[in-house]
All heavy atoms as TSV, in Angstrom:
chain	resi	resn	atom	element	x	y	z
A	1	MET	N	N	153.108	94.629	107.776
A	1	MET	CA	C	152.479	93.488	108.378
A	1	MET	C	C	151.728	93.886	109.662
A	1	MET	O	O	152.185	94.731	110.389
A	1	MET	CB	C	153.470	92.375	108.670
A	1	MET	CG	C	152.877	91.214	109.336
A	1	MET	SD	S	153.983	89.815	109.794
A	1	MET	CE	C	154.543	89.434	108.172
A	2	HIS	N	N	150.566	93.339	109.824
A	2	HIS	CA	C	149.792	93.658	111.017
A	2	HIS	C	C	149.976	92.540	111.986
A	2	HIS	O	O	150.160	91.351	111.666
A	2	HIS	CB	C	148.236	93.709	110.688
A	2	HIS	CG	C	148.016	94.877	109.702
A	2	HIS	ND1	N	147.922	96.114	110.070
A	2	HIS	CD2	C	147.833	94.838	108.329
A	2	HIS	CE1	C	147.707	96.896	109.014
A	2	HIS	NE2	N	147.616	96.118	107.980
A	3	PHE	N	N	150.017	92.907	113.272
A	3	PHE	CA	C	149.984	91.963	114.286
A	3	PHE	C	C	149.261	92.457	115.460
A	3	PHE	O	O	148.989	93.650	115.626
A	3	PHE	CB	C	151.453	91.533	114.732
A	3	PHE	CG	C	152.321	92.692	115.105
A	3	PHE	CD1	C	152.423	93.039	116.403
A	3	PHE	CD2	C	153.028	93.380	114.251
A	3	PHE	CE1	C	153.241	94.089	116.871
A	3	PHE	CE2	C	153.869	94.408	114.534
A	3	PHE	CZ	C	153.981	94.772	115.847
A	4	LYS	N	N	148.861	91.620	116.435
A	4	LYS	CA	C	148.067	91.908	117.601
A	4	LYS	C	C	149.020	91.688	118.851
A	4	LYS	O	O	149.662	90.649	118.916
A	4	LYS	CB	C	146.942	90.943	117.663
A	4	LYS	CG	C	146.072	91.161	118.888
A	4	LYS	CD	C	144.881	90.139	118.802
A	4	LYS	CE	C	144.271	89.979	120.164
A	4	LYS	NZ	N	143.284	88.928	120.162
A	5	VAL	N	N	149.011	92.670	119.713
A	5	VAL	CA	C	149.751	92.565	120.996
A	5	VAL	C	C	148.807	92.397	122.120
A	5	VAL	O	O	147.763	93.144	122.119
A	5	VAL	CB	C	150.673	93.771	121.275
A	5	VAL	CG1	C	151.351	93.755	122.584
A	5	VAL	CG2	C	151.634	94.004	120.132
A	6	ARG	N	N	148.992	91.422	122.989
A	6	ARG	CA	C	148.090	91.114	124.003
A	6	ARG	C	C	148.902	90.713	125.318
A	6	ARG	O	O	150.058	90.310	125.157
A	6	ARG	CB	C	147.123	89.997	123.654
A	6	ARG	CG	C	147.767	88.655	123.372
A	6	ARG	CD	C	146.733	87.566	123.150
A	6	ARG	NE	N	147.380	86.333	122.735
A	6	ARG	CZ	C	147.973	85.445	123.602
A	6	ARG	NH1	N	148.006	85.717	124.827
A	6	ARG	NH2	N	148.499	84.341	123.137
A	7	ALA	N	N	148.290	90.665	126.429
A	7	ALA	CA	C	148.884	90.209	127.617
A	7	ALA	C	C	149.023	88.696	127.494
A	7	ALA	O	O	148.034	87.945	126.986
A	7	ALA	CB	C	148.031	90.582	128.863
A	8	ALA	N	N	150.085	88.196	127.949
A	8	ALA	CA	C	150.268	86.757	127.978
A	8	ALA	C	C	149.345	86.067	128.917
A	8	ALA	O	O	148.832	86.612	129.946
A	8	ALA	CB	C	151.677	86.378	128.402
A	9	ALA	N	N	148.930	84.843	128.543
A	9	ALA	CA	C	148.099	84.017	129.445
A	9	ALA	C	C	148.914	82.850	129.944
A	9	ALA	O	O	149.969	82.442	129.386
A	9	ALA	CB	C	146.892	83.513	128.648
A	10	LYS	N	N	148.468	82.232	131.046
A	10	LYS	CA	C	149.121	81.068	131.563
A	10	LYS	C	C	149.343	80.035	130.476
A	10	LYS	O	O	150.391	79.353	130.475
A	10	LYS	CB	C	148.257	80.469	132.713
A	10	LYS	CG	C	148.921	79.451	133.569
A	10	LYS	CD	C	148.081	79.078	134.774
A	10	LYS	CE	C	148.775	78.123	135.660
A	10	LYS	NZ	N	147.953	77.827	136.877
A	11	GLU	N	N	148.450	79.836	129.545
A	11	GLU	CA	C	148.535	78.869	128.464
A	11	GLU	C	C	149.686	79.144	127.483
A	11	GLU	O	O	150.138	78.223	126.735
A	11	GLU	CB	C	147.288	78.788	127.705
A	11	GLU	CG	C	146.037	78.319	128.466
A	11	GLU	CD	C	145.491	79.432	129.415
A	11	GLU	OE1	O	145.601	80.589	129.119
A	11	GLU	OE2	O	144.935	79.031	130.461
A	12	ASP	N	N	150.304	80.356	127.543
A	12	ASP	CA	C	151.388	80.720	126.663
A	12	ASP	C	C	152.695	80.307	127.245
A	12	ASP	O	O	153.781	80.380	126.541
A	12	ASP	CB	C	151.395	82.208	126.460
A	12	ASP	CG	C	150.200	82.764	125.744
A	12	ASP	OD1	O	149.803	82.162	124.746
A	12	ASP	OD2	O	149.610	83.767	126.243
A	13	CYS	N	N	152.710	79.813	128.464
A	13	CYS	CA	C	154.092	79.592	129.124
A	13	CYS	C	C	154.944	78.570	128.405
A	13	CYS	O	O	156.167	78.699	128.340
A	13	CYS	CB	C	153.907	79.266	130.584
A	13	CYS	SG	S	153.324	80.729	131.539
A	14	LYS	N	N	154.365	77.480	127.867
A	14	LYS	CA	C	155.144	76.469	127.161
A	14	LYS	C	C	155.772	77.104	125.928
A	14	LYS	O	O	156.988	76.851	125.670
A	14	LYS	CB	C	154.308	75.316	126.757
A	14	LYS	CG	C	154.014	74.401	127.903
A	14	LYS	CD	C	153.295	73.125	127.459
A	14	LYS	CE	C	152.973	72.294	128.625
A	14	LYS	NZ	N	152.275	71.027	128.275
A	15	GLU	N	N	155.113	77.898	125.201
A	15	GLU	CA	C	155.661	78.626	124.064
A	15	GLU	C	C	156.698	79.619	124.478
A	15	GLU	O	O	157.765	79.753	123.851
A	15	GLU	CB	C	154.581	79.291	123.231
A	15	GLU	CG	C	155.016	79.776	121.904
A	15	GLU	CD	C	155.369	78.729	120.877
A	15	GLU	OE1	O	155.112	77.544	121.144
A	15	GLU	OE2	O	156.019	79.048	119.904
A	16	ILE	N	N	156.536	80.348	125.561
A	16	ILE	CA	C	157.486	81.287	126.103
A	16	ILE	C	C	158.769	80.608	126.457
A	16	ILE	O	O	159.911	80.996	126.163
A	16	ILE	CB	C	156.885	82.120	127.254
A	16	ILE	CG1	C	155.802	83.013	126.770
A	16	ILE	CG2	C	158.007	82.925	127.917
A	16	ILE	CD1	C	154.918	83.580	127.843
A	17	SER	N	N	158.602	79.463	127.147
A	17	SER	CA	C	159.739	78.637	127.524
A	17	SER	C	C	160.532	78.238	126.284
A	17	SER	O	O	161.795	78.141	126.316
A	17	SER	CB	C	159.256	77.525	128.338
A	17	SER	OG	O	160.343	76.665	128.837
A	18	ARG	N	N	159.812	77.712	125.312
A	18	ARG	CA	C	160.472	77.305	124.089
A	18	ARG	C	C	161.308	78.388	123.438
A	18	ARG	O	O	162.452	78.230	123.036
A	18	ARG	CB	C	159.395	76.773	123.071
A	18	ARG	CG	C	160.005	76.286	121.743
A	18	ARG	CD	C	159.016	76.068	120.628
A	18	ARG	NE	N	158.318	77.329	120.319
A	18	ARG	CZ	C	158.905	78.233	119.473
A	18	ARG	NH1	N	160.081	78.070	118.988
A	18	ARG	NH2	N	158.183	79.313	119.177
A	19	MET	N	N	160.709	79.624	123.425
A	19	MET	CA	C	161.520	80.760	122.840
A	19	MET	C	C	162.676	81.107	123.589
A	19	MET	O	O	163.747	81.486	123.093
A	19	MET	CB	C	160.519	81.984	122.672
A	19	MET	CG	C	159.484	81.689	121.493
A	19	MET	SD	S	158.503	83.204	121.106
A	19	MET	CE	C	157.478	83.219	122.540
A	20	ILE	N	N	162.612	81.073	124.949
A	20	ILE	CA	C	163.716	81.243	125.841
A	20	ILE	C	C	164.834	80.322	125.544
A	20	ILE	O	O	166.052	80.720	125.359
A	20	ILE	CB	C	163.366	81.250	127.313
A	20	ILE	CG1	C	162.440	82.384	127.723
A	20	ILE	CG2	C	164.578	81.165	128.236
A	20	ILE	CD1	C	161.783	82.257	129.061
A	21	MET	N	N	164.476	79.035	125.387
A	21	MET	CA	C	165.523	77.993	125.053
A	21	MET	C	C	166.097	78.205	123.653
A	21	MET	O	O	167.320	78.069	123.457
A	21	MET	CB	C	164.983	76.638	125.165
A	21	MET	CG	C	165.963	75.563	124.911
A	21	MET	SD	S	167.414	75.644	125.919
A	21	MET	CE	C	166.899	75.074	127.513
A	22	GLU	N	N	165.237	78.612	122.719
A	22	GLU	CA	C	165.824	78.862	121.351
A	22	GLU	C	C	166.768	79.991	121.367
A	22	GLU	O	O	167.853	79.928	120.681
A	22	GLU	CB	C	164.647	79.261	120.338
A	22	GLU	CG	C	163.897	78.044	119.832
A	22	GLU	CD	C	162.934	78.458	118.748
A	22	GLU	OE1	O	163.012	79.613	118.223
A	22	GLU	OE2	O	162.085	77.582	118.433
A	23	LEU	N	N	166.467	81.032	122.133
A	23	LEU	CA	C	167.473	82.123	122.200
A	23	LEU	C	C	168.772	81.645	122.900
A	23	LEU	O	O	169.873	81.967	122.475
A	23	LEU	CB	C	166.869	83.229	122.990
A	23	LEU	CG	C	167.761	84.494	123.226
A	23	LEU	CD1	C	168.237	85.130	121.913
A	23	LEU	CD2	C	167.111	85.538	124.100
A	24	ALA	N	N	168.589	80.864	123.909
A	24	ALA	CA	C	169.845	80.332	124.675
A	24	ALA	C	C	170.679	79.511	123.777
A	24	ALA	O	O	171.897	79.626	123.779
A	24	ALA	CB	C	169.325	79.573	125.932
A	25	VAL	N	N	170.045	78.672	122.950
A	25	VAL	CA	C	170.780	77.814	122.020
A	25	VAL	C	C	171.476	78.703	120.972
A	25	VAL	O	O	172.675	78.519	120.689
A	25	VAL	CB	C	169.851	76.825	121.327
A	25	VAL	CG1	C	170.547	76.147	120.100
A	25	VAL	CG2	C	169.364	75.766	122.280
A	26	TYR	N	N	170.789	79.753	120.437
A	26	TYR	CA	C	171.357	80.670	119.505
A	26	TYR	C	C	172.562	81.373	120.107
A	26	TYR	O	O	173.619	81.573	119.439
A	26	TYR	CB	C	170.384	81.644	119.035
A	26	TYR	CG	C	170.905	82.747	118.118
A	26	TYR	CD1	C	171.099	82.507	116.786
A	26	TYR	CD2	C	171.271	83.998	118.634
A	26	TYR	CE1	C	171.611	83.453	115.926
A	26	TYR	CE2	C	171.754	84.935	117.786
A	26	TYR	CZ	C	171.968	84.659	116.455
A	26	TYR	OH	O	172.489	85.659	115.594
A	27	GLU	N	N	172.506	81.654	121.357
A	27	GLU	CA	C	173.639	82.353	121.986
A	27	GLU	C	C	174.649	81.381	122.611
A	27	GLU	O	O	175.589	81.771	123.381
A	27	GLU	CB	C	173.092	83.238	123.164
A	27	GLU	CG	C	172.116	84.339	122.733
A	27	GLU	CD	C	172.962	85.493	121.994
A	27	GLU	OE1	O	174.105	85.554	122.085
A	27	GLU	OE2	O	172.238	86.264	121.327
A	28	ASN	N	N	174.469	80.033	122.284
A	28	ASN	CA	C	175.439	79.073	122.816
A	28	ASN	C	C	175.477	78.957	124.263
A	28	ASN	O	O	176.438	78.750	124.901
A	28	ASN	CB	C	176.835	79.232	122.234
A	28	ASN	CG	C	176.882	79.132	120.751
A	28	ASN	OD1	O	176.238	78.148	120.188
A	28	ASN	ND2	N	177.538	79.997	120.032
A	29	MET	N	N	174.275	79.097	124.936
A	29	MET	CA	C	174.169	79.077	126.343
A	29	MET	C	C	172.993	78.312	126.875
A	29	MET	O	O	172.420	78.630	127.913
A	29	MET	CB	C	174.017	80.571	126.872
A	29	MET	CG	C	175.195	81.438	126.537
A	29	MET	SD	S	174.876	83.150	126.966
A	29	MET	CE	C	174.765	83.096	128.725
A	30	PRO	N	N	172.645	77.144	126.242
A	30	PRO	CA	C	171.473	76.451	126.710
A	30	PRO	C	C	171.561	75.884	128.091
A	30	PRO	O	O	170.556	75.746	128.777
A	30	PRO	CB	C	171.279	75.296	125.634
A	30	PRO	CG	C	172.657	75.093	125.122
A	30	PRO	CD	C	173.281	76.517	125.102
A	31	ASP	N	N	172.747	75.604	128.566
A	31	ASP	CA	C	172.987	75.163	129.935
A	31	ASP	C	C	172.664	76.287	130.979
A	31	ASP	O	O	172.597	75.918	132.186
A	31	ASP	CB	C	174.415	74.596	130.115
A	31	ASP	CG	C	175.454	75.634	129.755
A	31	ASP	OD1	O	175.229	76.395	128.786
A	31	ASP	OD2	O	176.493	75.666	130.477
A	32	GLN	N	N	172.526	77.465	130.598
A	32	GLN	CA	C	172.266	78.569	131.493
A	32	GLN	C	C	170.796	78.713	131.807
A	32	GLN	O	O	170.415	79.447	132.708
A	32	GLN	CB	C	172.814	79.861	130.973
A	32	GLN	CG	C	174.308	79.868	130.805
A	32	GLN	CD	C	175.040	79.657	132.105
A	32	GLN	OE1	O	174.772	80.385	133.051
A	32	GLN	NE2	N	175.944	78.688	132.132
A	33	VAL	N	N	169.886	78.088	131.021
A	33	VAL	CA	C	168.442	78.198	131.248
A	33	VAL	C	C	168.092	77.328	132.426
A	33	VAL	O	O	168.277	76.152	132.382
A	33	VAL	CB	C	167.670	77.799	129.986
A	33	VAL	CG1	C	166.143	77.856	130.285
A	33	VAL	CG2	C	168.048	78.664	128.844
A	34	LYS	N	N	167.557	77.997	133.467
A	34	LYS	CA	C	167.163	77.278	134.691
A	34	LYS	C	C	165.666	77.365	134.945
A	34	LYS	O	O	165.175	76.909	135.935
A	34	LYS	CB	C	167.860	77.856	135.897
A	34	LYS	CG	C	169.385	77.931	135.772
A	34	LYS	CD	C	170.061	76.600	135.617
A	34	LYS	CE	C	171.550	76.771	135.561
A	34	LYS	NZ	N	172.196	75.630	134.890
A	35	THR	N	N	164.895	78.035	134.070
A	35	THR	CA	C	163.531	78.254	134.176
A	35	THR	C	C	162.699	77.327	133.316
A	35	THR	O	O	162.903	77.139	132.096
A	35	THR	CB	C	163.171	79.736	133.808
A	35	THR	OG1	O	163.937	80.625	134.639
A	35	THR	CG2	C	161.613	80.017	134.098
A	36	SER	N	N	161.655	76.615	133.907
A	36	SER	CA	C	160.803	75.767	133.176
A	36	SER	C	C	159.460	76.473	132.907
A	36	SER	O	O	159.222	77.569	133.471
A	36	SER	CB	C	160.504	74.514	133.983
A	36	SER	OG	O	159.763	74.808	135.092
A	37	HIS	N	N	158.656	75.867	132.090
A	37	HIS	CA	C	157.342	76.526	131.862
A	37	HIS	C	C	156.491	76.460	133.146
A	37	HIS	O	O	155.671	77.360	133.331
A	37	HIS	CB	C	156.562	75.860	130.698
A	37	HIS	CG	C	156.073	74.531	130.907
A	37	HIS	ND1	N	156.718	73.373	130.747
A	37	HIS	CD2	C	154.802	74.187	131.351
A	37	HIS	CE1	C	155.950	72.374	131.071
A	37	HIS	NE2	N	154.805	72.812	131.372
A	38	GLU	N	N	156.731	75.513	134.026
A	38	GLU	CA	C	156.013	75.493	135.297
A	38	GLU	C	C	156.440	76.646	136.149
A	38	GLU	O	O	155.553	77.282	136.814
A	38	GLU	CB	C	156.278	74.185	136.033
A	38	GLU	CG	C	155.700	72.925	135.382
A	38	GLU	CD	C	156.676	72.219	134.431
A	38	GLU	OE1	O	157.776	72.736	134.138
A	38	GLU	OE2	O	156.284	71.153	133.947
A	39	ASP	N	N	157.745	77.004	136.168
A	39	ASP	CA	C	158.223	78.208	136.829
A	39	ASP	C	C	157.595	79.453	136.303
A	39	ASP	O	O	157.193	80.339	137.153
A	39	ASP	CB	C	159.722	78.374	136.730
A	39	ASP	CG	C	160.471	77.172	137.385
A	39	ASP	OD1	O	160.027	76.618	138.363
A	39	ASP	OD2	O	161.615	76.908	136.904
A	40	LEU	N	N	157.497	79.576	134.984
A	40	LEU	CA	C	156.891	80.722	134.332
A	40	LEU	C	C	155.418	80.818	134.770
A	40	LEU	O	O	154.898	81.950	135.096
A	40	LEU	CB	C	157.051	80.664	132.832
A	40	LEU	CG	C	158.431	80.764	132.265
A	40	LEU	CD1	C	158.427	80.482	130.824
A	40	LEU	CD2	C	159.039	82.110	132.643
A	41	GLU	N	N	154.713	79.689	134.714
A	41	GLU	CA	C	153.296	79.761	135.134
A	41	GLU	C	C	153.175	80.174	136.582
A	41	GLU	O	O	152.343	81.076	136.915
A	41	GLU	CB	C	152.651	78.343	135.025
A	41	GLU	CG	C	152.497	77.892	133.566
A	41	GLU	CD	C	151.935	76.456	133.453
A	41	GLU	OE1	O	151.682	75.858	134.490
A	41	GLU	OE2	O	151.905	76.011	132.326
A	42	ARG	N	N	153.965	79.620	137.509
A	42	ARG	CA	C	153.853	80.023	138.927
A	42	ARG	C	C	154.271	81.453	139.128
A	42	ARG	O	O	153.510	82.203	139.795
A	42	ARG	CB	C	154.786	79.051	139.721
A	42	ARG	CG	C	154.751	79.300	141.218
A	42	ARG	CD	C	155.872	78.586	141.972
A	42	ARG	NE	N	157.184	79.119	141.543
A	42	ARG	CZ	C	158.148	78.419	141.056
A	42	ARG	NH1	N	157.959	77.085	140.927
A	42	ARG	NH2	N	159.243	78.963	140.751
A	43	ASP	N	N	155.389	81.868	138.584
A	43	ASP	CA	C	155.878	83.172	138.858
A	43	ASP	C	C	155.151	84.300	138.171
A	43	ASP	O	O	155.176	85.400	138.648
A	43	ASP	CB	C	157.375	83.234	138.470
A	43	ASP	CG	C	158.250	82.348	139.318
A	43	ASP	OD1	O	157.709	81.884	140.407
A	43	ASP	OD2	O	159.375	82.065	138.942
A	44	GLY	N	N	154.476	84.032	137.062
A	44	GLY	CA	C	153.812	85.035	136.307
A	44	GLY	C	C	152.317	85.142	136.513
A	44	GLY	O	O	151.694	86.067	136.136
A	45	PHE	N	N	151.746	84.069	137.020
A	45	PHE	CA	C	150.285	83.966	137.140
A	45	PHE	C	C	149.771	83.645	138.453
A	45	PHE	O	O	148.715	83.037	138.629
A	45	PHE	CB	C	149.795	83.034	135.969
A	45	PHE	CG	C	150.165	83.497	134.642
A	45	PHE	CD1	C	151.301	83.102	134.079
A	45	PHE	CD2	C	149.389	84.434	134.003
A	45	PHE	CE1	C	151.657	83.566	132.764
A	45	PHE	CE2	C	149.717	85.002	132.778
A	45	PHE	CZ	C	150.873	84.514	132.140
A	46	SER	N	N	150.520	83.992	139.483
A	46	SER	CA	C	150.123	83.838	140.862
A	46	SER	C	C	149.400	85.098	141.298
A	46	SER	O	O	149.321	86.074	140.566
A	46	SER	CB	C	151.358	83.600	141.723
A	46	SER	OG	O	152.188	84.710	141.693
A	47	PRO	N	N	148.805	85.146	142.502
A	47	PRO	CA	C	148.149	86.392	142.998
A	47	PRO	C	C	149.084	87.624	142.948
A	47	PRO	O	O	148.642	88.758	142.750
A	47	PRO	CB	C	147.683	86.019	144.329
A	47	PRO	CG	C	147.531	84.518	144.295
A	47	PRO	CD	C	148.630	84.037	143.443
A	48	ASN	N	N	150.333	87.408	143.188
A	48	ASN	CA	C	151.379	88.468	143.203
A	48	ASN	C	C	152.484	88.176	142.142
A	48	ASN	O	O	153.603	87.718	142.612
A	48	ASN	CB	C	151.930	88.749	144.616
A	48	ASN	CG	C	150.975	89.212	145.561
A	48	ASN	OD1	O	150.183	90.182	145.309
A	48	ASN	ND2	N	150.776	88.554	146.668
A	49	PRO	N	N	152.220	88.336	140.891
A	49	PRO	CA	C	153.230	87.901	139.909
A	49	PRO	C	C	154.564	88.636	139.977
A	49	PRO	O	O	154.602	89.814	140.325
A	49	PRO	CB	C	152.508	88.135	138.593
A	49	PRO	CG	C	151.472	89.160	138.860
A	49	PRO	CD	C	151.079	88.991	140.307
A	50	PHE	N	N	155.654	87.909	139.677
A	50	PHE	CA	C	156.947	88.518	139.580
A	50	PHE	C	C	157.201	89.204	138.249
A	50	PHE	O	O	158.172	89.939	138.186
A	50	PHE	CB	C	158.042	87.387	139.785
A	50	PHE	CG	C	158.039	86.778	141.132
A	50	PHE	CD1	C	158.398	85.395	141.264
A	50	PHE	CD2	C	157.815	87.468	142.300
A	50	PHE	CE1	C	158.404	84.858	142.521
A	50	PHE	CE2	C	157.893	86.974	143.531
A	50	PHE	CZ	C	158.168	85.572	143.615
A	51	TYR	N	N	156.429	88.865	137.243
A	51	TYR	CA	C	156.757	89.462	135.927
A	51	TYR	C	C	155.398	89.550	135.182
A	51	TYR	O	O	154.367	88.944	135.479
A	51	TYR	CB	C	157.686	88.632	135.139
A	51	TYR	CG	C	157.152	87.361	134.603
A	51	TYR	CD1	C	156.509	87.311	133.369
A	51	TYR	CD2	C	157.188	86.222	135.298
A	51	TYR	CE1	C	156.007	86.116	132.836
A	51	TYR	CE2	C	156.661	84.985	134.880
A	51	TYR	CZ	C	156.049	84.976	133.530
A	51	TYR	OH	O	155.536	83.829	133.083
A	52	GLU	N	N	155.447	90.368	134.128
A	52	GLU	CA	C	154.373	90.526	133.161
A	52	GLU	C	C	154.944	90.250	131.769
A	52	GLU	O	O	156.139	90.560	131.617
A	52	GLU	CB	C	153.663	91.869	133.234
A	52	GLU	CG	C	152.921	92.106	134.581
A	52	GLU	CD	C	152.294	93.503	134.599
A	52	GLU	OE1	O	152.465	94.233	133.628
A	52	GLU	OE2	O	151.707	93.814	135.628
A	53	CYS	N	N	154.103	89.834	130.871
A	53	CYS	CA	C	154.681	89.492	129.569
A	53	CYS	C	C	153.598	89.864	128.441
A	53	CYS	O	O	152.432	89.776	128.673
A	53	CYS	CB	C	154.925	87.955	129.453
A	53	CYS	SG	S	155.665	87.417	127.954
A	54	LEU	N	N	154.150	90.341	127.344
A	54	LEU	CA	C	153.228	90.623	126.190
A	54	LEU	C	C	153.532	89.626	125.085
A	54	LEU	O	O	154.694	89.198	124.886
A	54	LEU	CB	C	153.456	92.074	125.710
A	54	LEU	CG	C	153.172	93.174	126.743
A	54	LEU	CD1	C	153.603	94.580	126.121
A	54	LEU	CD2	C	151.683	93.217	127.042
A	55	ILE	N	N	152.558	89.321	124.382
A	55	ILE	CA	C	152.631	88.362	123.230
A	55	ILE	C	C	152.273	89.189	121.968
A	55	ILE	O	O	151.215	89.858	121.894
A	55	ILE	CB	C	151.671	87.172	123.416
A	55	ILE	CG1	C	152.002	86.415	124.688
A	55	ILE	CG2	C	151.704	86.285	122.164
A	55	ILE	CD1	C	153.236	85.639	124.655
A	56	ALA	N	N	153.062	89.081	120.953
A	56	ALA	CA	C	152.762	89.618	119.626
A	56	ALA	C	C	152.304	88.424	118.789
A	56	ALA	O	O	153.107	87.539	118.570
A	56	ALA	CB	C	153.964	90.295	119.033
A	57	GLU	N	N	151.118	88.553	118.218
A	57	GLU	CA	C	150.578	87.432	117.346
A	57	GLU	C	C	150.453	87.946	115.925
A	57	GLU	O	O	149.931	89.007	115.641
A	57	GLU	CB	C	149.176	87.018	117.867
A	57	GLU	CG	C	149.205	86.357	119.196
A	57	GLU	CD	C	147.780	85.883	119.636
A	57	GLU	OE1	O	146.816	86.604	119.245
A	57	GLU	OE2	O	147.727	84.839	120.303
A	58	VAL	N	N	150.966	87.130	115.046
A	58	VAL	CA	C	150.719	87.416	113.579
A	58	VAL	C	C	149.457	86.670	113.083
A	58	VAL	O	O	149.345	85.523	113.373
A	58	VAL	CB	C	151.986	86.885	112.778
A	58	VAL	CG1	C	151.806	87.007	111.310
A	58	VAL	CG2	C	153.255	87.617	113.252
A	59	PRO	N	N	148.537	87.358	112.450
A	59	PRO	CA	C	147.342	86.713	111.941
A	59	PRO	C	C	147.726	85.580	111.062
A	59	PRO	O	O	148.669	85.629	110.320
A	59	PRO	CB	C	146.598	87.801	111.241
A	59	PRO	CG	C	147.114	89.071	111.844
A	59	PRO	CD	C	148.618	88.832	112.131
A	60	ASP	N	N	146.856	84.557	111.033
A	60	ASP	CA	C	147.093	83.319	110.236
A	60	ASP	C	C	147.300	83.680	108.774
A	60	ASP	O	O	148.188	83.095	108.101
A	60	ASP	CB	C	145.966	82.360	110.382
A	60	ASP	CG	C	145.916	81.674	111.748
A	60	ASP	OD1	O	147.008	81.590	112.326
A	60	ASP	OD2	O	144.875	81.189	112.085
A	61	GLU	N	N	146.559	84.655	108.254
A	61	GLU	CA	C	146.731	84.980	106.780
A	61	GLU	C	C	148.048	85.559	106.468
A	61	GLU	O	O	148.414	85.659	105.319
A	61	GLU	CB	C	145.599	85.864	106.378
A	61	GLU	CG	C	145.480	87.226	107.029
A	61	GLU	CD	C	144.629	87.298	108.253
A	61	GLU	OE1	O	144.300	86.338	108.798
A	61	GLU	OE2	O	144.323	88.435	108.641
A	62	HIS	N	N	148.827	85.954	107.449
A	62	HIS	CA	C	150.191	86.549	107.243
A	62	HIS	C	C	151.308	85.672	107.549
A	62	HIS	O	O	152.508	86.022	107.432
A	62	HIS	CB	C	150.306	87.882	107.996
A	62	HIS	CG	C	149.427	88.972	107.567
A	62	HIS	ND1	N	149.552	89.617	106.330
A	62	HIS	CD2	C	148.299	89.470	108.099
A	62	HIS	CE1	C	148.615	90.486	106.210
A	62	HIS	NE2	N	147.830	90.477	107.251
A	63	LYS	N	N	151.004	84.479	108.086
A	63	LYS	CA	C	152.027	83.468	108.451
A	63	LYS	C	C	152.554	82.816	107.178
A	63	LYS	O	O	151.876	82.616	106.211
A	63	LYS	CB	C	151.484	82.411	109.416
A	63	LYS	CG	C	151.151	83.006	110.764
A	63	LYS	CD	C	150.665	81.936	111.683
A	63	LYS	CE	C	150.284	82.564	113.056
A	63	LYS	NZ	N	149.707	81.597	113.960
A	64	THR	N	N	153.871	82.513	107.232
A	64	THR	CA	C	154.479	81.825	106.097
A	64	THR	C	C	154.213	80.310	106.270
A	64	THR	O	O	154.172	79.806	107.322
A	64	THR	CB	C	156.001	82.099	106.034
A	64	THR	OG1	O	156.581	81.743	107.224
A	64	THR	CG2	C	156.265	83.636	105.751
A	65	LYS	N	N	154.139	79.692	105.087
A	65	LYS	CA	C	153.933	78.244	105.142
A	65	LYS	C	C	155.325	77.621	105.138
A	65	LYS	O	O	156.236	77.945	104.405
A	65	LYS	CB	C	153.277	77.783	103.835
A	65	LYS	CG	C	151.946	78.551	103.606
A	65	LYS	CD	C	150.847	77.952	104.474
A	65	LYS	CE	C	149.468	78.606	104.148
A	65	LYS	NZ	N	149.150	79.790	104.759
A	66	ASP	N	N	155.544	76.666	106.017
A	66	ASP	CA	C	156.854	75.907	106.154
A	66	ASP	C	C	156.841	74.702	105.232
A	66	ASP	O	O	155.961	74.028	104.943
A	66	ASP	CB	C	157.166	75.515	107.557
A	66	ASP	CG	C	157.457	76.663	108.495
A	66	ASP	OD1	O	157.869	77.729	107.922
A	66	ASP	OD2	O	157.283	76.657	109.660
């Protein structure tokens, strides 16, 4: 399968936040998540960001239909 890796954009923060929460739920720790998508936007996309993030995208033709 082919996929594209790119630098995350501010617009990705809601999806990143969703995935963080999904992992926390899977690990039975949703109450431990203290970061919101607003926090991610502020901390990752300010003039001096605290983190960098990569996004792996699967092309539409390779996505499964739900």
